[in-house]
C-alpha positions as CSV (number, residue, x, y, z in Angstrom):
1,M,136.2,151.1,229.1
2,Y,133.0,153.3,229.1
3,N,134.3,155.4,226.2
4,Q,135.0,152.2,224.2
5,A,131.4,150.9,224.9
6,V,129.9,154.3,223.8
7,A,132.0,154.3,220.7
8,D,131.0,150.7,219.8
9,V,127.3,151.6,220.3
10,N,127.6,154.7,218.1
11,N,129.5,152.7,215.5
12,L,126.8,150.0,215.6
13,Y,124.1,152.6,215.1
14,T,126.0,154.0,212.1
15,I,126.4,150.6,210.6
16,E,122.8,149.6,211.1
17,N,121.5,152.8,209.5
18,S,123.8,152.5,206.5
19,P,122.2,151.9,203.1
20,Y,123.5,148.4,203.0
21,F,121.7,147.3,206.1
22,Q,118.6,149.4,205.4
23,G,118.0,147.5,202.1
24,R,118.3,144.1,203.6
25,L,115.3,141.8,204.4
26,S,114.5,140.7,207.9
27,E,114.6,137.0,208.6
28,A,110.7,136.9,208.6
29,E,110.6,138.6,205.2
30,V,113.1,136.1,203.8
31,E,111.0,133.2,205.1
32,E,107.9,134.7,203.7
33,R,109.5,135.0,200.2
34,I,110.8,131.5,200.4
35,Q,107.3,130.2,201.3
36,K,105.7,132.2,198.4
37,A,108.3,130.8,196.0
38,E,107.6,127.3,197.2
39,E,103.9,127.8,196.8
40,R,104.3,129.1,193.2
41,T,106.6,126.2,192.3
42,K,104.1,123.7,193.8
43,A,101.2,125.3,191.8
44,K,103.2,125.3,188.6
45,T,104.2,121.6,189.1
46,K,100.6,120.7,189.7
47,Q,99.4,122.4,186.6
48,E,102.1,120.8,184.5
49,A,101.0,117.4,185.8
50,Q,97.4,118.2,185.0
51,M,98.4,119.2,181.4
52,T,100.4,116.0,181.0
53,T,97.5,113.9,182.1
54,A,95.2,115.8,179.8
55,R,97.5,115.3,176.8
56,N,97.7,111.6,177.6
57,L,93.9,111.3,177.8
58,L,93.5,113.2,174.6
59,K,95.9,110.8,172.8
60,K,93.7,107.9,174.0
61,N,90.6,109.7,172.6
62,Y,88.8,110.2,176.0
63,P,85.8,112.5,175.9
64,Y,86.5,116.1,176.8
65,E,84.1,115.9,179.8
66,V,86.1,113.0,181.3
67,I,89.3,115.0,180.8
68,Y,87.8,118.1,182.5
69,D,86.7,116.0,185.5
70,A,90.0,114.0,185.7
71,T,92.3,116.9,185.6
72,G,90.4,119.9,186.9
73,L,91.4,121.9,183.8
74,T,88.9,124.2,182.1
75,E,87.5,123.5,178.6
76,A,89.7,126.3,177.1
77,Q,92.8,124.8,178.7
78,V,92.1,121.3,177.4
79,K,91.2,122.5,173.9
80,A,94.4,124.6,173.8
81,L,96.3,121.3,174.0
82,C,94.8,120.0,170.8
């Protein structure tokens, strides 16, 4: 039984140090990457909503200053929509 346990430990060490396992992410790293991806998606969605709002306000001939204040977009971003 002892020999089997030692063999299992040595085998486990070999497996854990193989290139396959060395290149894998830890659970914390996976969670961090998921969180960063969610943040990027949220920011992109927010910017798309701001751009849509700005386009709608431009169609209704609102002054640029009102659009900047309402959307939080910069002057260059709003004028790029024209």
